Each structure stands twice: as C-alpha cells, then as structure tokens.
C-alpha positions, 0 to 999 in steps of 0.5 A: 699388751700383746702377747703370743701363745706359741705351740711348740712342734713335735716329731709328729707335727714335723712329720706332717702327722695329725693326732689321731683325736684331730678332730676333737682337738680342732673342735676344742681349740675352735672353741677356745679361739671363739671365746677369745674373739667374743671377749675382744682379745683374739688378734690372730691364731693359725698352725704352720706347716712343718718345717720341711715347707719352710726356709731360714735365711742366715746372715753374715755381713752382707751375705744371705744364705737360704738353708731349707728345711726341715730343721732337725731340732723339733723342741725349738720350732713352732707348730702353731701360735694364738695372738692375744691383746689384753690389758695386763699380764695377769689377764693374759696369764688367765687366758694361757691358763685355760689354753687347750692342750695342743696335743690332747688332754691328758698328753705331756705338752707345753706352751710358751707365752711371750709378750710382743714389743710395743712402740712405747718400749722403744721410746727415748732409744736413739734420741 
C-alpha cells in the first residue's frame, strides 16, 4: 500500500519565505526521511516551489486553458510530500504520527495522508 503524506502550503511558503528555523526543520525532516529509508518504506519526498512558479490546465470538452499561478487559496495547495509504501493502514498511521511538524515544533500545522490507488483497486472494472 502506498500513502502520500501531504504537507499543506502556508501563506509564507507560497510567498517563498522560509521559516526562521529552516535549518533545524531540514535537519529533523532529513533524520525522519533517513529513518523511513532505513526501514525500506520511503519511495520519494520533496518540497514544491510556490504556486507562482506553476500553472493549472483547465479542461472544457476538448479545449484546454492554461492558468498561471499563483493560486490564491493557499489552504488547498501542497508545499511538499513524502511517499511511503507500507503493509497496512496501521503501519502508515504509525509513521505519520511521527512525521515532524512541517513548520516547527509547537506551531499549528496540519498534514494530510491519502492512500494511492493500486492496480488491484481497478480489477473487474470495465470488463
């Protein structure tokens, strides 16, 4: 089972402003990702540039419209992610309970965890 741990963007991350304790945050997150790697569950992890550096594609029938960032609703944007592969939901839950606070210990923050679809989830569809 693959799970994505989603770090939500903040107004500061969208402005490209790093927290004052960035070196400490990077060290703590690096240690956690090393632990995931040693356990053999880490697939990928990365931070994302602010949405001002990205774009969206809006579909309307066959038409495609490019919408350049930035995107104003930062509460719905992703600042980074960690992708893990584990044996169960419980194992994913245990790892995510230990995920470092992405803005610094003692600060208010939230991460989101979502399971990725696997090939077997689509077995029997359209047959």
